[in-house]
mmCIF file of the N, C-alpha and C atoms, coordinates in Angstrom:
data_MODEL
# 
_entry.id   MODEL 
# 
loop_
_atom_site.group_PDB 
_atom_site.id 
_atom_site.type_symbol 
_atom_site.label_atom_id 
_atom_site.label_alt_id 
_atom_site.label_comp_id 
_atom_site.label_asym_id 
_atom_site.label_entity_id 
_atom_site.label_seq_id 
_atom_site.pdbx_PDB_ins_code 
_atom_site.Cartn_x 
_atom_site.Cartn_y 
_atom_site.Cartn_z 
_atom_site.occupancy 
_atom_site.B_iso_or_equiv 
_atom_site.pdbx_formal_charge 
_atom_site.auth_seq_id 
_atom_site.auth_comp_id 
_atom_site.auth_asym_id 
_atom_site.auth_atom_id 
_atom_site.pdbx_PDB_model_num 
ATOM 1   N N  . MET A 1 1  ? 145.583 -77.150 234.549 1.00 0.00 ? 1  MET A N  1 
ATOM 2   C CA . MET A 1 1  ? 144.714 -76.659 233.493 1.00 0.00 ? 1  MET A CA 1 
ATOM 3   C C  . MET A 1 1  ? 144.805 -75.138 233.380 1.00 0.00 ? 1  MET A C  1 
ATOM 4   N N  . HIS A 1 2  ? 144.884 -74.488 234.529 1.00 0.00 ? 2  HIS A N  1 
ATOM 5   C CA . HIS A 1 2  ? 144.932 -73.030 234.556 1.00 0.00 ? 2  HIS A CA 1 
ATOM 6   C C  . HIS A 1 2  ? 146.210 -72.501 233.892 1.00 0.00 ? 2  HIS A C  1 
ATOM 7   N N  . SER A 1 3  ? 147.335 -73.142 234.204 1.00 0.00 ? 3  SER A N  1 
ATOM 8   C CA . SER A 1 3  ? 148.609 -72.721 233.613 1.00 0.00 ? 3  SER A CA 1 
ATOM 9   C C  . SER A 1 3  ? 148.624 -72.982 232.099 1.00 0.00 ? 3  SER A C  1 
ATOM 10  N N  . PHE A 1 4  ? 147.958 -74.059 231.693 1.00 0.00 ? 4  PHE A N  1 
ATOM 11  C CA . PHE A 1 4  ? 147.843 -74.382 230.271 1.00 0.00 ? 4  PHE A CA 1 
ATOM 12  C C  . PHE A 1 4  ? 147.071 -73.282 229.543 1.00 0.00 ? 4  PHE A C  1 
ATOM 13  N N  . CYS A 1 5  ? 145.995 -72.816 230.178 1.00 0.00 ? 5  CYS A N  1 
ATOM 14  C CA . CYS A 1 5  ? 145.177 -71.746 229.603 1.00 0.00 ? 5  CYS A CA 1 
ATOM 15  C C  . CYS A 1 5  ? 145.966 -70.450 229.475 1.00 0.00 ? 5  CYS A C  1 
ATOM 16  N N  . ILE A 1 6  ? 146.765 -70.141 230.490 1.00 0.00 ? 6  ILE A N  1 
ATOM 17  C CA . ILE A 1 6  ? 147.600 -68.934 230.468 1.00 0.00 ? 6  ILE A CA 1 
ATOM 18  C C  . ILE A 1 6  ? 148.622 -69.035 229.333 1.00 0.00 ? 6  ILE A C  1 
ATOM 19  N N  . CYS A 1 7  ? 149.226 -70.210 229.203 1.00 0.00 ? 7  CYS A N  1 
ATOM 20  C CA . CYS A 1 7  ? 150.216 -70.453 228.151 1.00 0.00 ? 7  CYS A CA 1 
ATOM 21  C C  . CYS A 1 7  ? 149.576 -70.317 226.770 1.00 0.00 ? 7  CYS A C  1 
ATOM 22  N N  . THR A 1 8  ? 148.420 -70.927 226.586 1.00 0.00 ? 8  THR A N  1 
ATOM 23  C CA . THR A 1 8  ? 147.699 -70.867 225.315 1.00 0.00 ? 8  THR A CA 1 
ATOM 24  C C  . THR A 1 8  ? 147.318 -69.427 224.991 1.00 0.00 ? 8  THR A C  1 
ATOM 25  N N  . HIS A 1 9  ? 146.883 -68.716 226.024 1.00 0.00 ? 9  HIS A N  1 
ATOM 26  C CA . HIS A 1 9  ? 146.511 -67.311 225.851 1.00 0.00 ? 9  HIS A CA 1 
ATOM 27  C C  . HIS A 1 9  ? 147.717 -66.478 225.412 1.00 0.00 ? 9  HIS A C  1 
ATOM 28  N N  . SER A 1 10 ? 148.872 -66.731 226.015 1.00 0.00 ? 10 SER A N  1 
ATOM 29  C CA . SER A 1 10 ? 150.100 -66.011 225.670 1.00 0.00 ? 10 SER A CA 1 
ATOM 30  C C  . SER A 1 10 ? 150.502 -66.270 224.221 1.00 0.00 ? 10 SER A C  1 
ATOM 31  N N  . VAL A 1 11 ? 150.416 -67.534 223.817 1.00 0.00 ? 11 VAL A N  1 
ATOM 32  C CA . VAL A 1 11 ? 150.730 -67.917 222.435 1.00 0.00 ? 11 VAL A CA 1 
ATOM 33  C C  . VAL A 1 11 ? 149.759 -67.234 221.472 1.00 0.00 ? 11 VAL A C  1 
ATOM 34  N N  . PHE A 1 12 ? 148.489 -67.225 221.840 1.00 0.00 ? 12 PHE A N  1 
ATOM 35  C CA . PHE A 1 12 ? 147.457 -66.595 221.020 1.00 0.00 ? 12 PHE A CA 1 
ATOM 36  C C  . PHE A 1 12 ? 147.719 -65.098 220.855 1.00 0.00 ? 12 PHE A C  1 
ATOM 37  N N  . VAL A 1 13 ? 148.063 -64.433 221.957 1.00 0.00 ? 13 VAL A N  1 
ATOM 38  C CA . VAL A 1 13 ? 148.374 -62.998 221.936 1.00 0.00 ? 13 VAL A CA 1 
ATOM 39  C C  . VAL A 1 13 ? 149.605 -62.733 221.074 1.00 0.00 ? 13 VAL A C  1 
ATOM 40  N N  . LEU A 1 14 ? 150.601 -63.591 221.198 1.00 0.00 ? 14 LEU A N  1 
ATOM 41  C CA . LEU A 1 14 ? 151.823 -63.456 220.414 1.00 0.00 ? 14 LEU A CA 1 
ATOM 42  C C  . LEU A 1 14 ? 151.534 -63.582 218.918 1.00 0.00 ? 14 LEU A C  1 
ATOM 43  N N  . ILE A 1 15 ? 150.740 -64.585 218.548 1.00 0.00 ? 15 ILE A N  1 
ATOM 44  C CA . ILE A 1 15 ? 150.354 -64.797 217.148 1.00 0.00 ? 15 ILE A CA 1 
ATOM 45  C C  . ILE A 1 15 ? 149.557 -63.592 216.634 1.00 0.00 ? 15 ILE A C  1 
ATOM 46  N N  . LEU A 1 16 ? 148.649 -63.108 217.452 1.00 0.00 ? 16 LEU A N  1 
ATOM 47  C CA . LEU A 1 16 ? 147.831 -61.950 217.093 1.00 0.00 ? 16 LEU A CA 1 
ATOM 48  C C  . LEU A 1 16 ? 148.705 -60.718 216.891 1.00 0.00 ? 16 LEU A C  1 
ATOM 49  N N  . TYR A 1 17 ? 149.683 -60.553 217.756 1.00 0.00 ? 17 TYR A N  1 
ATOM 50  C CA . TYR A 1 17 ? 150.614 -59.428 217.659 1.00 0.00 ? 17 TYR A CA 1 
ATOM 51  C C  . TYR A 1 17 ? 151.431 -59.514 216.370 1.00 0.00 ? 17 TYR A C  1 
ATOM 52  N N  . LEU A 1 18 ? 151.960 -60.705 216.082 1.00 0.00 ? 18 LEU A N  1 
ATOM 53  C CA . LEU A 1 18 ? 152.737 -60.916 214.862 1.00 0.00 ? 18 LEU A CA 1 
ATOM 54  C C  . LEU A 1 18 ? 151.884 -60.693 213.618 1.00 0.00 ? 18 LEU A C  1 
ATOM 55  N N  . TYR A 1 19 ? 150.638 -61.150 213.692 1.00 0.00 ? 19 TYR A N  1 
ATOM 56  C CA . TYR A 1 19 ? 149.706 -60.999 212.574 1.00 0.00 ? 19 TYR A CA 1 
ATOM 57  C C  . TYR A 1 19 ? 149.424 -59.525 212.296 1.00 0.00 ? 19 TYR A C  1 
ATOM 58  N N  . SER A 1 20 ? 149.160 -58.753 213.351 1.00 0.00 ? 20 SER A N  1 
ATOM 59  C CA . SER A 1 20 ? 148.897 -57.317 213.192 1.00 0.00 ? 20 SER A CA 1 
ATOM 60  C C  . SER A 1 20 ? 150.145 -56.590 212.695 1.00 0.00 ? 20 SER A C  1 
ATOM 61  N N  . PHE A 1 21 ? 151.312 -57.053 213.132 1.00 0.00 ? 21 PHE A N  1 
ATOM 62  C CA . PHE A 1 21 ? 152.577 -56.487 212.666 1.00 0.00 ? 21 PHE A CA 1 
ATOM 63  C C  . PHE A 1 21 ? 152.754 -56.741 211.175 1.00 0.00 ? 21 PHE A C  1 
ATOM 64  N N  . CYS A 1 22 ? 152.411 -57.964 210.739 1.00 0.00 ? 22 CYS A N  1 
ATOM 65  C CA . CYS A 1 22 ? 152.501 -58.319 209.320 1.00 0.00 ? 22 CYS A CA 1 
ATOM 66  C C  . CYS A 1 22 ? 151.552 -57.479 208.469 1.00 0.00 ? 22 CYS A C  1 
ATOM 67  N N  . ILE A 1 23 ? 150.348 -57.252 208.978 1.00 0.00 ? 23 ILE A N  1 
ATOM 68  C CA . ILE A 1 23 ? 149.375 -56.423 208.260 1.00 0.00 ? 23 ILE A CA 1 
ATOM 69  C C  . ILE A 1 23 ? 149.916 -55.001 208.124 1.00 0.00 ? 23 ILE A C  1 
ATOM 70  N N  . CYS A 1 24 ? 150.463 -54.483 209.211 1.00 0.00 ? 24 CYS A N  1 
ATOM 71  C CA . CYS A 1 24 ? 151.040 -53.141 209.219 1.00 0.00 ? 24 CYS A CA 1 
ATOM 72  C C  . CYS A 1 24 ? 152.203 -53.047 208.234 1.00 0.00 ? 24 CYS A C  1 
ATOM 73  N N  . THR A 1 25 ? 153.089 -54.028 208.272 1.00 0.00 ? 25 THR A N  1 
ATOM 74  C CA . THR A 1 25 ? 154.240 -54.082 207.371 1.00 0.00 ? 25 THR A CA 1 
ATOM 75  C C  . THR A 1 25 ? 153.774 -54.165 205.926 1.00 0.00 ? 25 THR A C  1 
ATOM 76  N N  . HIS A 1 26 ? 152.724 -54.943 205.692 1.00 0.00 ? 26 HIS A N  1 
ATOM 77  C CA . HIS A 1 26 ? 152.170 -55.092 204.350 1.00 0.00 ? 26 HIS A CA 1 
ATOM 78  C C  . HIS A 1 26 ? 151.652 -53.759 203.825 1.00 0.00 ? 26 HIS A C  1 
ATOM 79  N N  . PHE A 1 27 ? 150.953 -53.003 204.681 1.00 0.00 ? 27 PHE A N  1 
ATOM 80  C CA . PHE A 1 27 ? 150.436 -51.690 204.290 1.00 0.00 ? 27 PHE A CA 1 
ATOM 81  C C  . PHE A 1 27 ? 151.570 -50.728 203.966 1.00 0.00 ? 27 PHE A C  1 
ATOM 82  N N  . VAL A 1 28 ? 152.612 -50.748 204.795 1.00 0.00 ? 28 VAL A N  1 
ATOM 83  C CA . VAL A 1 28 ? 153.776 -49.888 204.576 1.00 0.00 ? 28 VAL A CA 1 
ATOM 84  C C  . VAL A 1 28 ? 154.447 -50.262 203.260 1.00 0.00 ? 28 VAL A C  1 
ATOM 85  N N  . PHE A 1 29 ? 154.611 -51.563 203.017 1.00 0.00 ? 29 PHE A N  1 
ATOM 86  C CA . PHE A 1 29 ? 155.212 -52.056 201.785 1.00 0.00 ? 29 PHE A CA 1 
ATOM 87  C C  . PHE A 1 29 ? 154.391 -51.642 200.568 1.00 0.00 ? 29 PHE A C  1 
ATOM 88  N N  . ALA A 1 30 ? 153.064 -51.788 200.668 1.00 0.00 ? 30 ALA A N  1 
ATOM 89  C CA . ALA A 1 30 ? 152.163 -51.402 199.577 1.00 0.00 ? 30 ALA A CA 1 
ATOM 90  C C  . ALA A 1 30 ? 152.247 -49.902 199.306 1.00 0.00 ? 30 ALA A C  1 
ATOM 91  N N  . LEU A 1 31 ? 152.334 -49.113 200.369 1.00 0.00 ? 31 LEU A N  1 
ATOM 92  C CA . LEU A 1 31 ? 152.456 -47.663 200.241 1.00 0.00 ? 31 LEU A CA 1 
ATOM 93  C C  . LEU A 1 31 ? 153.762 -47.283 199.558 1.00 0.00 ? 31 LEU A C  1 
ATOM 94  N N  . ILE A 1 32 ? 154.865 -47.911 199.975 1.00 0.00 ? 32 ILE A N  1 
ATOM 95  C CA . ILE A 1 32 ? 156.178 -47.652 199.377 1.00 0.00 ? 32 ILE A CA 1 
ATOM 96  C C  . ILE A 1 32 ? 156.168 -48.051 197.900 1.00 0.00 ? 32 ILE A C  1 
ATOM 97  N N  . LEU A 1 33 ? 155.574 -49.201 197.604 1.00 0.00 ? 33 LEU A N  1 
ATOM 98  C CA . LEU A 1 33 ? 155.481 -49.680 196.229 1.00 0.00 ? 33 LEU A CA 1 
ATOM 99  C C  . LEU A 1 33 ? 154.664 -48.717 195.381 1.00 0.00 ? 33 LEU A C  1 
ATOM 100 N N  . TYR A 1 34 ? 153.562 -48.221 195.944 1.00 0.00 ? 34 TYR A N  1 
ATOM 101 C CA . TYR A 1 34 ? 152.699 -47.262 195.248 1.00 0.00 ? 34 TYR A CA 1 
ATOM 102 C C  . TYR A 1 34 ? 153.449 -45.963 194.970 1.00 0.00 ? 34 TYR A C  1 
ATOM 103 N N  . LEU A 1 35 ? 154.167 -45.461 195.977 1.00 0.00 ? 35 LEU A N  1 
ATOM 104 C CA . LEU A 1 35 ? 154.944 -44.234 195.809 1.00 0.00 ? 35 LEU A CA 1 
ATOM 105 C C  . LEU A 1 35 ? 156.059 -44.434 194.796 1.00 0.00 ? 35 LEU A C  1 
ATOM 106 N N  . HIS A 1 36 ? 156.689 -45.600 194.814 1.00 0.00 ? 36 HIS A N  1 
ATOM 107 C CA . HIS A 1 36 ? 157.768 -45.916 193.888 1.00 0.00 ? 36 HIS A CA 1 
ATOM 108 C C  . HIS A 1 36 ? 157.256 -45.932 192.452 1.00 0.00 ? 36 HIS A C  1 
ATOM 109 N N  . SER A 1 37 ? 156.104 -46.582 192.229 1.00 0.00 ? 37 SER A N  1 
ATOM 110 C CA . SER A 1 37 ? 155.521 -46.627 190.887 1.00 0.00 ? 37 SER A CA 1 
ATOM 111 C C  . SER A 1 37 ? 155.071 -45.232 190.446 1.00 0.00 ? 37 SER A C  1 
ATOM 112 N N  . PHE A 1 38 ? 154.595 -44.428 191.404 1.00 0.00 ? 38 PHE A N  1 
ATOM 113 C CA . PHE A 1 38 ? 154.204 -43.047 191.111 1.00 0.00 ? 38 PHE A CA 1 
ATOM 114 C C  . PHE A 1 38 ? 155.420 -42.240 190.676 1.00 0.00 ? 38 PHE A C  1 
ATOM 115 N N  . CYS A 1 39 ? 156.553 -42.444 191.364 1.00 0.00 ? 39 CYS A N  1 
ATOM 116 C CA . CYS A 1 39 ? 157.790 -41.744 191.017 1.00 0.00 ? 39 CYS A CA 1 
ATOM 117 C C  . CYS A 1 39 ? 158.297 -42.159 189.643 1.00 0.00 ? 39 CYS A C  1 
ATOM 118 N N  . ILE A 1 40 ? 158.206 -43.445 189.329 1.00 0.00 ? 40 ILE A N  1 
ATOM 119 C CA . ILE A 1 40 ? 158.613 -43.943 188.015 1.00 0.00 ? 40 ILE A CA 1 
ATOM 120 C C  . ILE A 1 40 ? 157.746 -43.301 186.933 1.00 0.00 ? 40 ILE A C  1 
ATOM 121 N N  . CYS A 1 41 ? 156.444 -43.245 187.189 1.00 0.00 ? 41 CYS A N  1 
ATOM 122 C CA . CYS A 1 41 ? 155.496 -42.641 186.252 1.00 0.00 ? 41 CYS A CA 1 
ATOM 123 C C  . CYS A 1 41 ? 155.802 -41.158 186.062 1.00 0.00 ? 41 CYS A C  1 
ATOM 124 N N  . THR A 1 42 ? 156.014 -40.440 187.149 1.00 0.00 ? 42 THR A N  1 
ATOM 125 C CA . THR A 1 42 ? 156.329 -39.011 187.106 1.00 0.00 ? 42 THR A CA 1 
ATOM 126 C C  . THR A 1 42 ? 157.638 -38.780 186.368 1.00 0.00 ? 42 THR A C  1 
ATOM 127 N N  . HIS A 1 43 ? 158.611 -39.641 186.607 1.00 0.00 ? 43 HIS A N  1 
ATOM 128 C CA . HIS A 1 43 ? 159.907 -39.549 185.941 1.00 0.00 ? 43 HIS A CA 1 
ATOM 129 C C  . HIS A 1 43 ? 159.753 -39.719 184.435 1.00 0.00 ? 43 HIS A C  1 
ATOM 130 N N  . SER A 1 44 ? 158.940 -40.683 184.016 1.00 0.00 ? 44 SER A N  1 
ATOM 131 C CA . SER A 1 44 ? 158.692 -40.923 182.596 1.00 0.00 ? 44 SER A CA 1 
ATOM 132 C C  . SER A 1 44 ? 158.044 -39.712 181.942 1.00 0.00 ? 44 SER A C  1 
ATOM 133 N N  . VAL A 1 45 ? 157.061 -39.136 182.624 1.00 0.00 ? 45 VAL A N  1 
ATOM 134 C CA . VAL A 1 45 ? 156.380 -37.937 182.121 1.00 0.00 ? 45 VAL A CA 1 
ATOM 135 C C  . VAL A 1 45 ? 157.369 -36.776 182.027 1.00 0.00 ? 45 VAL A C  1 
ATOM 136 N N  . PHE A 1 46 ? 158.201 -36.627 183.031 1.00 0.00 ? 46 PHE A N  1 
ATOM 137 C CA . PHE A 1 46 ? 159.210 -35.569 183.054 1.00 0.00 ? 46 PHE A CA 1 
ATOM 138 C C  . PHE A 1 46 ? 160.182 -35.709 181.886 1.00 0.00 ? 46 PHE A C  1 
ATOM 139 N N  . VAL A 1 47 ? 160.658 -36.921 181.645 1.00 0.00 ? 47 VAL A N  1 
ATOM 140 C CA . VAL A 1 47 ? 161.579 -37.197 180.538 1.00 0.00 ? 47 VAL A CA 1 
ATOM 141 C C  . VAL A 1 47 ? 160.900 -36.899 179.200 1.00 0.00 ? 47 VAL A C  1 
ATOM 142 N N  . LEU A 1 48 ? 159.646 -37.284 179.080 1.00 0.00 ? 48 LEU A N  1 
ATOM 143 C CA . LEU A 1 48 ? 158.885 -37.032 177.859 1.00 0.00 ? 48 LEU A CA 1 
ATOM 144 C C  . LEU A 1 48 ? 158.737 -35.534 177.600 1.00 0.00 ? 48 LEU A C  1 
ATOM 145 N N  . ILE A 1 49 ? 158.386 -34.773 178.634 1.00 0.00 ? 49 ILE A N  1 
ATOM 146 C CA . ILE A 1 49 ? 158.245 -33.315 178.521 1.00 0.00 ? 49 ILE A CA 1 
ATOM 147 C C  . ILE A 1 49 ? 159.589 -32.678 178.167 1.00 0.00 ? 49 ILE A C  1 
ATOM 148 N N  . LEU A 1 50 ? 160.637 -33.145 178.798 1.00 0.00 ? 50 LEU A N  1 
ATOM 149 C CA . LEU A 1 50 ? 161.982 -32.637 178.532 1.00 0.00 ? 50 LEU A CA 1 
ATOM 150 C C  . LEU A 1 50 ? 162.386 -32.911 177.086 1.00 0.00 ? 50 LEU A C  1 
ATOM 151 N N  . TYR A 1 51 ? 162.069 -34.094 176.615 1.00 0.00 ? 51 TYR A N  1 
ATOM 152 C CA . TYR A 1 51 ? 162.366 -34.474 175.232 1.00 0.00 ? 51 TYR A CA 1 
ATOM 153 C C  . TYR A 1 51 ? 161.605 -33.587 174.252 1.00 0.00 ? 51 TYR A C  1 
ATOM 154 N N  . LEU A 1 52 ? 160.313 -33.387 174.501 1.00 0.00 ? 52 LEU A N  1 
ATOM 155 C CA . LEU A 1 52 ? 159.484 -32.536 173.643 1.00 0.00 ? 52 LEU A CA 1 
ATOM 156 C C  . LEU A 1 52 ? 159.968 -31.092 173.675 1.00 0.00 ? 52 LEU A C  1 
ATOM 157 N N  . HIS A 1 53 ? 160.357 -30.636 174.840 1.00 0.00 ? 53 HIS A N  1 
ATOM 158 C CA . HIS A 1 53 ? 160.856 -29.275 175.004 1.00 0.00 ? 53 HIS A CA 1 
ATOM 159 C C  . HIS A 1 53 ? 162.135 -29.071 174.196 1.00 0.00 ? 53 HIS A C  1 
ATOM 160 N N  . SER A 1 54 ? 163.055 -30.017 174.281 1.00 0.00 ? 54 SER A N  1 
ATOM 161 C CA . SER A 1 54 ? 164.310 -29.918 173.534 1.00 0.00 ? 54 SER A CA 1 
ATOM 162 C C  . SER A 1 54 ? 164.052 -30.012 172.027 1.00 0.00 ? 54 SER A C  1 
ATOM 163 N N  . PHE A 1 55 ? 163.058 -30.803 171.650 1.00 0.00 ? 55 PHE A N  1 
ATOM 164 C CA . PHE A 1 55 ? 162.674 -30.936 170.244 1.00 0.00 ? 55 PHE A CA 1 
ATOM 165 C C  . PHE A 1 55 ? 162.134 -29.601 169.725 1.00 0.00 ? 55 PHE A C  1 
ATOM 166 N N  . CYS A 1 56 ? 161.257 -28.954 170.510 1.00 0.00 ? 56 CYS A N  1 
ATOM 167 C CA . CYS A 1 56 ? 160.689 -27.650 170.147 1.00 0.00 ? 56 CYS A CA 1 
ATOM 168 C C  . CYS A 1 56 ? 161.776 -26.583 170.096 1.00 0.00 ? 56 CYS A C  1 
ATOM 169 N N  . TYR A 1 57 ? 162.676 -26.644 171.042 1.00 0.00 ? 57 TYR A N  1 
ATOM 170 C CA . TYR A 1 57 ? 163.776 -25.679 171.109 1.00 0.00 ? 57 TYR A CA 1 
ATOM 171 C C  . TYR A 1 57 ? 164.669 -25.808 169.874 1.00 0.00 ? 57 TYR A C  1 
ATOM 172 N N  . ARG A 1 58 ? 164.954 -27.042 169.467 1.00 0.00 ? 58 ARG A N  1 
ATOM 173 C CA . ARG A 1 58 ? 165.781 -27.304 168.297 1.00 0.00 ? 58 ARG A CA 1 
ATOM 174 C C  . ARG A 1 58 ? 165.113 -26.756 167.032 1.00 0.00 ? 58 ARG A C  1 
ATOM 175 N N  . ASN A 1 59 ? 163.804 -26.933 166.940 1.00 0.00 ? 59 ASN A N  1 
ATOM 176 C CA . ASN A 1 59 ? 163.051 -26.424 165.793 1.00 0.00 ? 59 ASN A CA 1 
ATOM 177 C C  . ASN A 1 59 ? 163.088 -24.899 165.736 1.00 0.00 ? 59 ASN A C  1 
ATOM 178 N N  . GLN A 1 60 ? 163.004 -24.254 166.889 1.00 0.00 ? 60 GLN A N  1 
ATOM 179 C CA . GLN A 1 60 ? 163.060 -22.789 166.955 1.00 0.00 ? 60 GLN A CA 1 
ATOM 180 C C  . GLN A 1 60 ? 164.427 -22.273 166.523 1.00 0.00 ? 60 GLN A C  1 
ATOM 181 N N  . VAL A 1 61 ? 165.464 -22.977 166.922 1.00 0.00 ? 61 VAL A N  1 
ATOM 182 C CA . VAL A 1 61 ? 166.835 -22.579 166.581 1.00 0.00 ? 61 VAL A CA 1 
ATOM 183 C C  . VAL A 1 61 ? 167.065 -22.745 165.077 1.00 0.00 ? 61 VAL A C  1 
ATOM 184 N N  . LEU A 1 62 ? 166.563 -23.825 164.515 1.00 0.00 ? 62 LEU A N  1 
ATOM 185 C CA . LEU A 1 62 ? 166.749 -24.095 163.087 1.00 0.00 ? 62 LEU A CA 1 
ATOM 186 C C  . LEU A 1 62 ? 165.966 -23.119 162.208 1.00 0.00 ? 62 LEU A C  1 
ATOM 187 N N  . HIS A 1 63 ? 164.793 -22.717 162.676 1.00 0.00 ? 63 HIS A N  1 
ATOM 188 C CA . HIS A 1 63 ? 163.957 -21.819 161.855 1.00 0.00 ? 63 HIS A CA 1 
ATOM 189 C C  . HIS A 1 63 ? 164.243 -20.357 162.127 1.00 0.00 ? 63 HIS A C  1 
# 
């Protein structure tokens, strides 16, 4: 019975360890995804500003 308890405890600890690892990995993944979407958003804004800037520059050259 004692060895069974030790074995069960080891399995429980292993599952708990894997579970905490998954939570940690999930947080890292969510953070990377958040940063990636932030970069996409920033890139879109940058392209928009660049487009507007070139549009304004073209108008200045023409006038």
